[in-house]
N, CA, C, O and the ligand as a Tripos MOL2 file, in Angstrom:
@<TRIPOS>MOLECULE
protein
  281   279    71     0     0
PROTEIN
NO_CHARGES

@<TRIPOS>ATOM
      1 N         -45.2450  -20.8840  -21.3870 N.3       1 MET1
      2 CA        -44.9770  -21.1480  -19.9210 C.3       1 MET1
      3 C         -43.4970  -21.1550  -19.6590 C.2       1 MET1
      4 O         -42.7710  -21.7450  -20.4590 O.2       1 MET1
      5 N         -42.9730  -20.5380  -18.5880 N.am      2 LYS2
      6 CA        -41.6740  -20.5400  -18.2840 C.3       2 LYS2
      7 C         -41.2580  -21.8380  -17.4320 C.2       2 LYS2
      8 O         -41.8040  -22.0330  -16.3460 O.2       2 LYS2
      9 N         -40.3850  -22.6370  -17.8790 N.am      3 GLN3
     10 CA        -39.8350  -23.6430  -17.1090 C.3       3 GLN3
     11 C         -38.3260  -23.7540  -17.0100 C.2       3 GLN3
     12 O         -37.5730  -23.3740  -17.9070 O.2       3 GLN3
     13 N         -37.9400  -24.2820  -15.9020 N.am      4 ALA4
     14 CA        -36.5880  -24.3200  -15.6600 C.3       4 ALA4
     15 C         -35.8410  -25.4130  -16.2700 C.2       4 ALA4
     16 O         -36.4620  -26.4500  -16.5010 O.2       4 ALA4
     17 N         -34.5390  -25.3370  -16.5810 N.am      5 ILE5
     18 CA        -33.6970  -26.2810  -17.0970 C.3       5 ILE5
     19 C         -33.2000  -27.2350  -15.9680 C.2       5 ILE5
     20 O         -32.6050  -26.8170  -14.9750 O.2       5 ILE5
     21 N         -33.4570  -28.4120  -16.1710 N.am      6 VAL6
     22 CA        -33.1190  -29.3930  -14.9850 C.3       6 VAL6
     23 C         -31.9890  -30.4640  -15.4660 C.2       6 VAL6
     24 O         -31.4670  -31.2290  -14.6560 O.2       6 VAL6
     25 N         -31.6730  -30.4570  -16.7690 N.am      7 GLY7
     26 CA        -30.7070  -31.3280  -17.2730 C.3       7 GLY7
     27 C         -30.4580  -31.0790  -18.8120 C.2       7 GLY7
     28 O         -30.9190  -30.0910  -19.3830 O.2       7 GLY7
     29 N         -29.7090  -32.0280  -19.4370 N.am      8 TYR8
     30 CA        -29.3940  -31.8340  -20.7570 C.3       8 TYR8
     31 C         -29.1330  -33.2800  -21.4070 C.2       8 TYR8
     32 O         -28.6910  -34.2060  -20.7270 O.2       8 TYR8
     33 N         -29.4230  -33.4020  -22.7050 N.am      9 HIS9
     34 CA        -28.7760  -34.6620  -23.4050 C.3       9 HIS9
     35 C         -28.7190  -34.1840  -24.6070 C.2       9 HIS9
     36 O         -29.3150  -33.1610  -24.9450 O.2       9 HIS9
     37 N         -27.8870  -34.9830  -25.4800 N.am     10 GLN10
     38 CA        -27.7900  -34.6300  -27.0060 C.3      10 GLN10
     39 C         -28.5730  -35.5580  -27.8790 C.2      10 GLN10
     40 O         -28.6980  -36.7360  -27.5420 O.2      10 GLN10
     41 N         -29.0930  -35.1140  -28.9480 N.am     11 ASP11
     42 CA        -29.9200  -35.9460  -29.7830 C.3      11 ASP11
     43 C         -28.9490  -36.5900  -30.7260 C.2      11 ASP11
     44 O         -27.7320  -36.4420  -30.6110 O.2      11 ASP11
     45 N         -29.6000  -37.4080  -31.7920 N.am     12 GLU12
     46 CA        -28.8580  -38.1880  -32.5650 C.3      12 GLU12
     47 C         -27.9350  -37.4630  -33.5990 C.2      12 GLU12
     48 O         -27.1210  -38.0670  -34.2980 O.2      12 GLU12
     49 N         -28.1400  -36.0860  -33.6320 N.am     13 GLU13
     50 CA        -27.2500  -35.1680  -34.4810 C.3      13 GLU13
     51 C         -26.3430  -34.3010  -33.6490 C.2      13 GLU13
     52 O         -25.8050  -33.2780  -34.0740 O.2      13 GLU13
     53 N         -26.2140  -34.7880  -32.4230 N.am     14 GLN14
     54 CA        -25.2690  -34.1810  -31.5050 C.3      14 GLN14
     55 C         -25.8330  -32.7410  -31.1530 C.2      14 GLN14
     56 O         -25.0440  -31.8790  -30.7670 O.2      14 GLN14
     57 N         -27.0010  -32.5030  -31.2630 N.am     15 HIS15
     58 CA        -27.4640  -31.1260  -30.8650 C.3      15 HIS15
     59 C         -27.9400  -31.3450  -29.4090 C.2      15 HIS15
     60 O         -28.4580  -32.3880  -29.0100 O.2      15 HIS15
     61 N         -27.6830  -30.1330  -28.5870 N.am     16 TRP16
     62 CA        -27.8480  -30.0850  -27.3210 C.3      16 TRP16
     63 C         -29.4730  -29.9460  -26.9790 C.2      16 TRP16
     64 O         -30.0900  -29.0540  -27.5610 O.2      16 TRP16
     65 N         -30.0730  -30.6900  -26.1770 N.am     17 VAL17
     66 CA        -31.3360  -30.5920  -25.9110 C.3      17 VAL17
     67 C         -31.5470  -30.2670  -24.3530 C.2      17 VAL17
     68 O         -30.8880  -30.9580  -23.5750 O.2      17 VAL17
     69 N         -32.3490  -29.3440  -23.8450 N.am     18 ALA18
     70 CA        -32.5460  -29.1710  -22.5190 C.3      18 ALA18
     71 C         -33.7040  -29.8690  -21.9710 C.2      18 ALA18
     72 O         -34.7800  -29.9050  -22.5690 O.2      18 ALA18
     73 N         -33.4930  -30.4370  -20.8190 N.am     19 LYS19
     74 CA        -34.7890  -31.0730  -20.1360 C.3      19 LYS19
     75 C         -35.3090  -30.0720  -19.2640 C.2      19 LYS19
     76 O         -34.5820  -29.5070  -18.4480 O.2      19 LYS19
     77 N         -36.5700  -29.8090  -19.3920 N.am     20 LEU20
     78 CA        -37.2710  -28.8260  -18.6400 C.3      20 LEU20
     79 C         -38.0310  -29.4840  -17.5420 C.2      20 LEU20
     80 O         -38.4900  -30.6180  -17.6810 O.2      20 LEU20
     81 N         -38.1870  -28.7050  -16.3230 N.am     21 SER21
     82 CA        -38.8890  -29.1210  -15.2210 C.3      21 SER21
     83 C         -40.2810  -29.7150  -15.3720 C.2      21 SER21
     84 O         -40.7840  -30.4740  -14.5430 O.2      21 SER21
     85 N         -40.8890  -29.2890  -16.5440 N.am     22 CYS22
     86 CA        -42.1840  -29.8150  -16.8010 C.3      22 CYS22
     87 C         -42.3410  -31.0530  -17.5290 C.2      22 CYS22
     88 O         -43.4450  -31.5120  -17.8210 O.2      22 CYS22
     89 N         -41.0440  -31.6880  -17.8730 N.am     23 GLY23
     90 CA        -41.1150  -32.9650  -18.6160 C.3      23 GLY23
     91 C         -40.9650  -32.8960  -20.0460 C.2      23 GLY23
     92 O         -41.0220  -33.9070  -20.7460 O.2      23 GLY23
     93 N         -40.7520  -31.6030  -20.5590 N.am     24 HIS24
     94 CA        -40.5640  -31.4640  -22.0220 C.3      24 HIS24
     95 C         -39.0240  -31.2480  -22.3840 C.2      24 HIS24
     96 O         -38.2130  -30.8150  -21.5650 O.2      24 HIS24
     97 N         -38.7360  -31.5650  -23.5780 N.am     25 ASN25
     98 CA        -37.4100  -31.3730  -24.1920 C.3      25 ASN25
     99 C         -37.4950  -30.1640  -24.9570 C.2      25 ASN25
    100 O         -38.5150  -29.9070  -25.5970 O.2      25 ASN25
    101 N         -36.3930  -29.3190  -24.9370 N.am     26 GLN26
    102 CA        -36.2350  -28.1590  -25.8200 C.3      26 GLN26
    103 C         -34.8360  -28.0590  -26.3630 C.2      26 GLN26
    104 O         -33.8350  -28.0860  -25.6470 O.2      26 GLN26
    105 N         -34.8280  -27.9420  -27.6580 N.am     27 HIS27
    106 CA        -33.3620  -27.7070  -28.1790 C.3      27 HIS27
    107 C         -32.7420  -26.4240  -27.8470 C.2      27 HIS27
    108 O         -33.3890  -25.3830  -27.9550 O.2      27 HIS27
    109 N         -31.5170  -26.4350  -27.4470 N.am     28 VAL28
    110 CA        -30.7580  -25.2540  -27.0540 C.3      28 VAL28
    111 C         -29.6030  -25.1630  -28.0600 C.2      28 VAL28
    112 O         -28.4570  -25.3490  -27.6510 O.2      28 VAL28
    113 N         -29.8510  -24.8710  -29.4370 N.am     29 ARG29
    114 CA        -28.7310  -24.8990  -30.3310 C.3      29 ARG29
    115 C         -27.9180  -23.7070  -30.3510 C.2      29 ARG29
    116 O         -28.4420  -22.5990  -30.2370 O.2      29 ARG29
    117 N         -26.6210  -23.8650  -30.4940 N.am     30 HIS30
    118 CA        -25.8190  -22.7710  -30.8070 C.3      30 HIS30
    119 C         -25.6440  -22.7050  -32.2540 C.2      30 HIS30
    120 O         -24.9550  -23.5300  -32.8550 O.2      30 HIS30
    121 N         -26.2850  -21.6890  -32.8580 N.am     31 ASP31
    122 CA        -26.3430  -21.5870  -34.1790 C.3      31 ASP31
    123 C         -26.2390  -20.1320  -34.7120 C.2      31 ASP31
    124 O         -27.2060  -19.5900  -35.2460 O.2      31 ASP31
    125 N         -25.1540  -19.5740  -34.5700 N.am     32 PRO32
    126 CA        -24.9110  -18.0840  -34.8940 C.3      32 PRO32
    127 C         -25.2840  -17.7060  -36.3650 C.2      32 PRO32
    128 O         -25.1700  -18.6020  -37.2020 O.2      32 PRO32
    129 N         -25.6490  -16.6680  -36.7060 N.am     33 PRO33
    130 CA        -25.9220  -15.4700  -35.7750 C.3      33 PRO33
    131 C         -27.5020  -15.5740  -35.2500 C.2      33 PRO33
    132 O         -27.9860  -14.7470  -34.4770 O.2      33 PRO33
    133 N         -28.1540  -16.5980  -35.7310 N.am     34 TRP34
    134 CA        -29.6200  -16.6320  -35.2730 C.3      34 TRP34
    135 C         -29.9000  -16.9580  -33.8940 C.2      34 TRP34
    136 O         -30.7550  -16.3590  -33.2410 O.2      34 TRP34
    137 N         -29.1020  -18.0190  -33.3860 N.am     35 GLN35
    138 CA        -29.2070  -18.3760  -32.0240 C.3      35 GLN35
    139 C         -27.8830  -18.5030  -31.4620 C.2      35 GLN35
    140 O         -27.1420  -19.4430  -31.7500 O.2      35 GLN35
    141 N         -27.5270  -17.4420  -30.5530 N.am     36 ASN36
    142 CA        -26.1330  -17.4040  -29.9590 C.3      36 ASN36
    143 C         -26.1470  -17.9790  -28.4460 C.2      36 ASN36
    144 O         -26.4150  -17.3270  -27.4360 O.2      36 ASN36
    145 N         -25.8270  -19.2290  -28.5120 N.am     37 ARG37
    146 CA        -25.7620  -19.8390  -27.2970 C.3      37 ARG37
    147 C         -24.4560  -20.6740  -27.1440 C.2      37 ARG37
    148 O         -24.4060  -21.9030  -27.1940 O.2      37 ARG37
    149 N         -23.4410  -19.8580  -26.9550 N.am     38 LEU38
    150 CA        -22.0580  -20.4470  -27.0790 C.3      38 LEU38
    151 C         -21.9770  -21.2900  -25.6430 C.2      38 LEU38
    152 O         -21.2000  -22.2400  -25.5450 O.2      38 LEU38
    153 N         -22.7780  -20.9050  -24.6060 N.am     39 TRP39
    154 CA        -22.6090  -21.5310  -23.3420 C.3      39 TRP39
    155 C         -22.9850  -23.0140  -23.3790 C.2      39 TRP39
    156 O         -22.6100  -23.8200  -22.5270 O.2      39 TRP39
    157 N         -23.7840  -23.3220  -24.4720 N.am     40 VAL40
    158 CA        -24.2290  -24.6680  -24.5540 C.3      40 VAL40
    159 C         -23.0810  -25.6360  -24.9860 C.2      40 VAL40
    160 O         -23.1510  -26.8470  -24.7780 O.2      40 VAL40
    161 N         -22.2060  -25.1370  -25.4920 N.am     41 THR41
    162 CA        -21.0510  -25.9230  -26.1230 C.3      41 THR41
    163 C         -19.9230  -26.4550  -25.0220 C.2      41 THR41
    164 O         -19.0590  -27.2970  -25.2680 O.2      41 THR41
    165 N         -20.1080  -25.8320  -23.8570 N.am     42 THR42
    166 CA        -19.1420  -26.2670  -22.8860 C.3      42 THR42
    167 C         -19.9170  -26.7690  -21.5680 C.2      42 THR42
    168 O         -20.9720  -26.2510  -21.2020 O.2      42 THR42
    169 N         -19.2850  -27.8330  -20.8910 N.am     43 GLU43
    170 CA        -19.7620  -28.3080  -19.7920 C.3      43 GLU43
    171 C         -20.1610  -27.3320  -18.7070 C.2      43 GLU43
    172 O         -21.2530  -27.3530  -18.1400 O.2      43 GLU43
    173 N         -19.1380  -26.4360  -18.4560 N.am     44 LEU44
    174 CA        -19.2170  -25.4510  -17.5080 C.3      44 LEU44
    175 C         -20.4130  -24.3660  -17.7430 C.2      44 LEU44
    176 O         -21.0940  -23.8510  -16.8570 O.2      44 LEU44
    177 N         -20.4990  -24.1570  -19.0570 N.am     45 GLY45
    178 CA        -21.5320  -23.2190  -19.5840 C.3      45 GLY45
    179 C         -22.9920  -23.8610  -19.1700 C.2      45 GLY45
    180 O         -23.8550  -23.1550  -18.6490 O.2      45 GLY45
    181 N         -23.1920  -25.2450  -19.4430 N.am     46 ARG46
    182 CA        -24.4270  -25.8500  -19.2930 C.3      46 ARG46
    183 C         -24.7100  -25.9890  -17.7820 C.2      46 ARG46
    184 O         -25.8380  -25.8450  -17.3110 O.2      46 ARG46
    185 N         -23.6810  -26.2590  -17.0980 N.am     47 THR47
    186 CA        -23.9680  -26.2340  -15.6420 C.3      47 THR47
    187 C         -24.3280  -24.9340  -15.0750 C.2      47 THR47
    188 O         -25.1310  -24.8260  -14.1480 O.2      47 THR47
    189 N         -23.7000  -23.8900  -15.6650 N.am     48 ASP48
    190 CA        -24.0780  -22.5020  -15.0660 C.3      48 ASP48
    191 C         -25.5120  -22.1190  -15.4260 C.2      48 ASP48
    192 O         -26.1120  -21.2690  -14.7680 O.2      48 ASP48
    193 N         -26.1100  -22.7990  -16.5620 N.am     49 LYS49
    194 CA        -27.4730  -22.3770  -16.9160 C.3      49 LYS49
    195 C         -28.5690  -23.4110  -16.3080 C.2      49 LYS49
    196 O         -29.7460  -23.2320  -16.6210 O.2      49 LYS49
    197 N         -28.2910  -24.2730  -15.6200 N.am     50 LEU50
    198 CA        -29.3370  -25.1930  -14.9090 C.3      50 LEU50
    199 C         -30.0890  -24.0860  -14.1000 C.2      50 LEU50
    200 O         -29.5510  -23.1780  -13.4670 O.2      50 LEU50
    201 N         -31.4010  -24.3150  -14.2300 N.am     51 GLY51
    202 CA        -32.1890  -23.3760  -13.5180 C.3      51 GLY51
    203 C         -32.8360  -22.3260  -14.2760 C.2      51 GLY51
    204 O         -33.8460  -21.7360  -13.8920 O.2      51 GLY51
    205 N         -32.1910  -22.0960  -15.4230 N.am     52 LEU52
    206 CA        -32.6490  -21.0630  -16.3410 C.3      52 LEU52
    207 C         -33.9490  -21.1970  -16.9320 C.2      52 LEU52
    208 O         -34.2200  -22.2100  -17.5780 O.2      52 LEU52
    209 N         -34.8020  -20.2460  -16.7660 N.am     53 LEU53
    210 CA        -36.1870  -20.3440  -17.3640 C.3      53 LEU53
    211 C         -36.3170  -20.1080  -18.8700 C.2      53 LEU53
    212 O         -35.9550  -19.0690  -19.4220 O.2      53 LEU53
    213 N         -36.9070  -21.2400  -19.5350 N.am     54 LEU54
    214 CA        -36.9530  -21.0620  -21.0210 C.3      54 LEU54
    215 C         -38.5470  -21.0480  -21.2510 C.2      54 LEU54
    216 O         -39.2860  -21.6180  -20.4480 O.2      54 LEU54
    217 N         -39.0030  -20.4310  -22.2850 N.am     55 ASN55
    218 CA        -40.4870  -20.5100  -22.6080 C.3      55 ASN55
    219 C         -40.7070  -21.7910  -23.2430 C.2      55 ASN55
    220 O         -40.0890  -22.1770  -24.2350 O.2      55 ASN55
    221 N         -41.6150  -22.4420  -22.6330 N.am     56 CYS56
    222 CA        -41.8410  -23.9160  -23.1720 C.3      56 CYS56
    223 C         -43.3050  -23.8430  -23.9220 C.2      56 CYS56
    224 O         -44.4020  -23.7690  -23.3680 O.2      56 CYS56
    225 N         -43.0210  -23.8850  -25.3530 N.am     57 VAL57
    226 CA        -44.3140  -23.9470  -26.2310 C.3      57 VAL57
    227 C         -45.0770  -25.1070  -25.9370 C.2      57 VAL57
    228 O         -46.3040  -25.0530  -25.8530 O.2      57 VAL57
    229 N         -44.4290  -26.1520  -25.7760 N.am     58 LYS58
    230 CA        -45.0950  -27.5730  -25.6290 C.3      58 LYS58
    231 C         -46.1610  -27.4270  -24.4950 C.2      58 LYS58
    232 O         -47.2610  -27.9690  -24.6060 O.2      58 LYS58
    233 N         -45.8130  -26.6870  -23.4050 N.am     59 CYS59
    234 CA        -46.6680  -26.6170  -22.2940 C.3      59 CYS59
    235 C         -47.9350  -25.8780  -22.6460 C.2      59 CYS59
    236 O         -49.0470  -26.2800  -22.3030 O.2      59 CYS59
    237 N         -47.7120  -24.7330  -23.3760 N.am     60 ASP60
    238 CA        -48.8120  -23.9300  -23.9880 C.3      60 ASP60
    239 C         -49.8560  -24.8470  -24.7610 C.2      60 ASP60
    240 O         -51.0790  -24.7570  -24.6600 O.2      60 ASP60
    241 N         -49.1800  -25.7090  -25.5180 N.am     61 GLU61
    242 CA        -49.9880  -26.5950  -26.3420 C.3      61 GLU61
    243 C         -50.5200  -27.8670  -25.5910 C.2      61 GLU61
    244 O         -51.1950  -28.7470  -26.1250 O.2      61 GLU61
    245 N         -50.1180  -27.8410  -24.2660 N.am     62 GLN62
    246 CA        -50.4430  -29.0590  -23.3810 C.3      62 GLN62
    247 C         -50.0160  -30.4790  -24.0510 C.2      62 GLN62
    248 O         -50.7440  -31.4700  -24.1150 O.2      62 GLN62
    249 N         -48.8180  -30.3830  -24.4880 N.am     63 ALA63
    250 CA        -48.3330  -31.5420  -25.2000 C.3      63 ALA63
    251 C         -47.8600  -32.5610  -24.0850 C.2      63 ALA63
    252 O         -47.3680  -32.1090  -23.0510 O.2      63 ALA63
    253 N         -47.9970  -33.9270  -24.2700 N.am     64 PRO64
    254 CA        -47.6800  -34.8440  -23.4090 C.3      64 PRO64
    255 C         -46.0970  -34.6690  -23.0280 C.2      64 PRO64
    256 O         -45.3720  -34.1390  -23.8710 O.2      64 PRO64
    257 N         -45.5970  -35.0560  -21.9070 N.am     65 PRO65
    258 CA        -44.2680  -35.0410  -21.4530 C.3      65 PRO65
    259 C         -43.3150  -35.8090  -22.4440 C.2      65 PRO65
    260 O         -43.7090  -36.8600  -22.9490 O.2      65 PRO65
    261 N         -41.9830  -35.2700  -22.7490 N.am     66 ASP66
    262 CA        -41.1220  -36.0280  -23.4570 C.3      66 ASP66
    263 C         -40.3660  -37.0250  -22.5910 C.2      66 ASP66
    264 O         -39.8140  -38.0270  -23.0480 O.2      66 ASP66
    265 N         -40.3810  -36.6800  -21.3160 N.am     67 TRP67
    266 CA        -39.6430  -37.7570  -20.4230 C.3      67 TRP67
    267 C         -40.2430  -37.7170  -19.0620 C.2      67 TRP67
    268 O         -40.9530  -36.7560  -18.7650 O.2      67 TRP67
    269 N         -40.0460  -38.5730  -18.2980 N.am     68 THR68
    270 CA        -40.6630  -38.6360  -16.9770 C.3      68 THR68
    271 C         -39.5000  -38.8850  -15.8870 C.2      68 THR68
    272 O         -38.7060  -39.7750  -16.1910 O.2      68 THR68
    273 N         -39.3320  -38.3630  -14.9190 N.am     69 SER69
    274 CA        -38.3830  -38.6130  -13.9570 C.3      69 SER69
    275 C         -39.0600  -39.5950  -12.9840 C.2      69 SER69
    276 O         -40.2690  -39.5430  -12.7610 O.2      69 SER69
    277 N         -38.2000  -40.5290  -12.3870 N.am     70 ILE70
    278 CA        -38.7250  -41.5560  -11.6060 C.3      70 ILE70
    279 C         -38.0990  -41.2420  -10.0500 C.2      70 ILE70
    280 O         -38.3800  -41.9840   -9.1090 O.2      70 ILE70
    281 ZN        -43.2840  -27.9750  -21.1650 Zn       71 ZN71
@<TRIPOS>BOND
     1     1     2 1
     2     2     3 1
     3     3     4 2
     4     3     5 am
     5     5     6 1
     6     6     7 1
     7     7     8 2
     8     7     9 am
     9     9    10 1
    10    10    11 1
    11    11    12 2
    12    11    13 am
    13    13    14 1
    14    14    15 1
    15    15    16 2
    16    15    17 am
    17    17    18 1
    18    18    19 1
    19    19    20 2
    20    19    21 am
    21    21    22 1
    22    22    23 1
    23    23    24 2
    24    23    25 am
    25    25    26 1
    26    26    27 1
    27    27    28 2
    28    27    29 am
    29    29    30 1
    30    30    31 1
    31    31    32 2
    32    31    33 am
    33    33    34 1
    34    34    35 1
    35    35    36 2
    36    35    37 am
    37    37    38 1
    38    38    39 1
    39    39    40 2
    40    39    41 am
    41    41    42 1
    42    42    43 1
    43    43    44 2
    44    43    45 am
    45    45    46 1
    46    46    47 1
    47    47    48 2
    48    47    49 am
    49    49    50 1
    50    50    51 1
    51    51    52 2
    52    51    53 am
    53    53    54 1
    54    54    55 1
    55    55    56 2
    56    55    57 am
    57    57    58 1
    58    58    59 1
    59    59    60 2
    60    59    61 am
    61    61    62 1
    62    62    63 1
    63    63    64 2
    64    63    65 am
    65    65    66 1
    66    66    67 1
    67    67    68 2
    68    67    69 am
    69    69    70 1
    70    70    71 1
    71    71    72 2
    72    71    73 am
    73    73    74 1
    74    74    75 1
    75    75    76 2
    76    75    77 am
    77    77    78 1
    78    78    79 1
    79    79    80 2
    80    79    81 am
    81    81    82 1
    82    82    83 1
    83    83    84 2
    84    83    85 am
    85    85    86 1
    86    86    87 1
    87    87    88 2
    88    87    89 am
    89    89    90 1
    90    90    91 1
    91    91    92 2
    92    91    93 am
    93    93    94 1
    94    94    95 1
    95    95    96 2
    96    95    97 am
    97    97    98 1
    98    98    99 1
    99    99   100 2
   100    99   101 am
   101   101   102 1
   102   102   103 1
   103   103   104 2
   104   103   105 am
   105   105   106 1
   106   106   107 1
   107   107   108 2
   108   107   109 am
   109   109   110 1
   110   110   111 1
   111   111   112 2
   112   111   113 am
   113   113   114 1
   114   114   115 1
   115   115   116 2
   116   115   117 am
   117   117   118 1
   118   118   119 1
   119   119   120 2
   120   119   121 am
   121   121   122 1
   122   122   123 1
   123   123   124 2
   124   123   125 am
   125   125   126 1
   126   126   127 1
   127   127   128 2
   128   127   129 am
   129   129   130 1
   130   130   131 1
   131   131   132 2
   132   131   133 am
   133   133   134 1
   134   134   135 1
   135   135   136 2
   136   135   137 am
   137   137   138 1
   138   138   139 1
   139   139   140 2
   140   139   141 am
   141   141   142 1
   142   142   143 1
   143   143   144 2
   144   143   145 am
   145   145   146 1
   146   146   147 1
   147   147   148 2
   148   147   149 am
   149   149   150 1
   150   150   151 1
   151   151   152 2
   152   151   153 am
   153   153   154 1
   154   154   155 1
   155   155   156 2
   156   155   157 am
   157   157   158 1
   158   158   159 1
   159   159   160 2
   160   159   161 am
   161   161   162 1
   162   162   163 1
   163   163   164 2
   164   163   165 am
   165   165   166 1
   166   166   167 1
   167   167   168 2
   168   167   169 am
   169   169   170 1
   170   170   171 1
   171   171   172 2
   172   171   173 am
   173   173   174 1
   174   174   175 1
   175   175   176 2
   176   175   177 am
   177   177   178 1
   178   178   179 1
   179   179   180 2
   180   179   181 am
   181   181   182 1
   182   182   183 1
   183   183   184 2
   184   183   185 am
   185   185   186 1
   186   186   187 1
   187   187   188 2
   188   187   189 am
   189   189   190 1
   190   190   191 1
   191   191   192 2
   192   191   193 am
   193   193   194 1
   194   194   195 1
   195   195   196 2
   196   195   197 am
   197   197   198 1
   198   198   199 1
   199   199   200 2
   200   199   201 am
   201   201   202 1
   202   202   203 1
   203   203   204 2
   204   203   205 am
   205   205   206 1
   206   206   207 1
   207   207   208 2
   208   207   209 am
   209   209   210 1
   210   210   211 1
   211   211   212 2
   212   211   213 am
   213   213   214 1
   214   214   215 1
   215   215   216 2
   216   215   217 am
   217   217   218 1
   218   218   219 1
   219   219   220 2
   220   219   221 am
   221   221   222 1
   222   222   223 1
   223   223   224 2
   224   223   225 am
   225   225   226 1
   226   226   227 1
   227   227   228 2
   228   227   229 am
   229   229   230 1
   230   230   231 1
   231   231   232 2
   232   231   233 am
   233   233   234 1
   234   234   235 1
   235   235   236 2
   236   235   237 am
   237   237   238 1
   238   238   239 1
   239   239   240 2
   240   239   241 am
   241   241   242 1
   242   242   243 1
   243   243   244 2
   244   243   245 am
   245   245   246 1
   246   246   247 1
   247   247   248 2
   248   247   249 am
   249   249   250 1
   250   250   251 1
   251   251   252 2
   252   251   253 am
   253   253   254 1
   254   254   255 1
   255   255   256 2
   256   255   257 am
   257   257   258 1
   258   258   259 1
   259   259   260 2
   260   259   261 am
   261   261   262 1
   262   262   263 1
   263   263   264 2
   264   263   265 am
   265   265   266 1
   266   266   267 1
   267   267   268 2
   268   267   269 am
   269   269   270 1
   270   270   271 1
   271   271   272 2
   272   271   273 am
   273   273   274 1
   274   274   275 1
   275   275   276 2
   276   275   277 am
   277   277   278 1
   278   278   279 1
   279   279   280 2
@<TRIPOS>SUBSTRUCTURE
     1 MET1         2 RESIDUE 1 A MET
     2 LYS2         6 RESIDUE 1 A LYS
     3 GLN3        10 RESIDUE 1 A GLN
     4 ALA4        14 RESIDUE 1 A ALA
     5 ILE5        18 RESIDUE 1 A ILE
     6 VAL6        22 RESIDUE 1 A VAL
     7 GLY7        26 RESIDUE 1 A GLY
     8 TYR8        30 RESIDUE 1 A TYR
     9 HIS9        34 RESIDUE 1 A HIS
    10 GLN10       38 RESIDUE 1 A GLN
    11 ASP11       42 RESIDUE 1 A ASP
    12 GLU12       46 RESIDUE 1 A GLU
    13 GLU13       50 RESIDUE 1 A GLU
    14 GLN14       54 RESIDUE 1 A GLN
    15 HIS15       58 RESIDUE 1 A HIS
    16 TRP16       62 RESIDUE 1 A TRP
    17 VAL17       66 RESIDUE 1 A VAL
    18 ALA18       70 RESIDUE 1 A ALA
    19 LYS19       74 RESIDUE 1 A LYS
    20 LEU20       78 RESIDUE 1 A LEU
    21 SER21       82 RESIDUE 1 A SER
    22 CYS22       86 RESIDUE 1 A CYS
    23 GLY23       90 RESIDUE 1 A GLY
    24 HIS24       94 RESIDUE 1 A HIS
    25 ASN25       98 RESIDUE 1 A ASN
    26 GLN26      102 RESIDUE 1 A GLN
    27 HIS27      106 RESIDUE 1 A HIS
    28 VAL28      110 RESIDUE 1 A VAL
    29 ARG29      114 RESIDUE 1 A ARG
    30 HIS30      118 RESIDUE 1 A HIS
    31 ASP31      122 RESIDUE 1 A ASP
    32 PRO32      126 RESIDUE 1 A PRO
    33 PRO33      130 RESIDUE 1 A PRO
    34 TRP34      134 RESIDUE 1 A TRP
    35 GLN35      138 RESIDUE 1 A GLN
    36 ASN36      142 RESIDUE 1 A ASN
    37 ARG37      146 RESIDUE 1 A ARG
    38 LEU38      150 RESIDUE 1 A LEU
    39 TRP39      154 RESIDUE 1 A TRP
    40 VAL40      158 RESIDUE 1 A VAL
    41 THR41      162 RESIDUE 1 A THR
    42 THR42      166 RESIDUE 1 A THR
    43 GLU43      170 RESIDUE 1 A GLU
    44 LEU44      174 RESIDUE 1 A LEU
    45 GLY45      178 RESIDUE 1 A GLY
    46 ARG46      182 RESIDUE 1 A ARG
    47 THR47      186 RESIDUE 1 A THR
    48 ASP48      190 RESIDUE 1 A ASP
    49 LYS49      194 RESIDUE 1 A LYS
    50 LEU50      198 RESIDUE 1 A LEU
    51 GLY51      202 RESIDUE 1 A GLY
    52 LEU52      206 RESIDUE 1 A LEU
    53 LEU53      210 RESIDUE 1 A LEU
    54 LEU54      214 RESIDUE 1 A LEU
    55 ASN55      218 RESIDUE 1 A ASN
    56 CYS56      222 RESIDUE 1 A CYS
    57 VAL57      226 RESIDUE 1 A VAL
    58 LYS58      230 RESIDUE 1 A LYS
    59 CYS59      234 RESIDUE 1 A CYS
    60 ASP60      238 RESIDUE 1 A ASP
    61 GLU61      242 RESIDUE 1 A GLU
    62 GLN62      246 RESIDUE 1 A GLN
    63 ALA63      250 RESIDUE 1 A ALA
    64 PRO64      254 RESIDUE 1 A PRO
    65 PRO65      258 RESIDUE 1 A PRO
    66 ASP66      262 RESIDUE 1 A ASP
    67 TRP67      266 RESIDUE 1 A TRP
    68 THR68      270 RESIDUE 1 A THR
    69 SER69      274 RESIDUE 1 A SER
    70 ILE70      278 RESIDUE 1 A ILE
    71 ZN71       281 GROUP 0 **** ****
């Protein structure tokens, strides 16, 4: 299911994690040449990608939310 990026945080290994509108987290690693997401390494790039739709596998699995907005 496609879900929009609504925010970001970093995990304990400093990898960037996107917060999706559905309440799930998804890693957005910059790990070339397999995953080329140079944009995630800069503040400007991350801001630019807010609203980008990512395919959320957790939604397809009906997994419980990773976070809840209050
Ligand atoms: Zn989801």
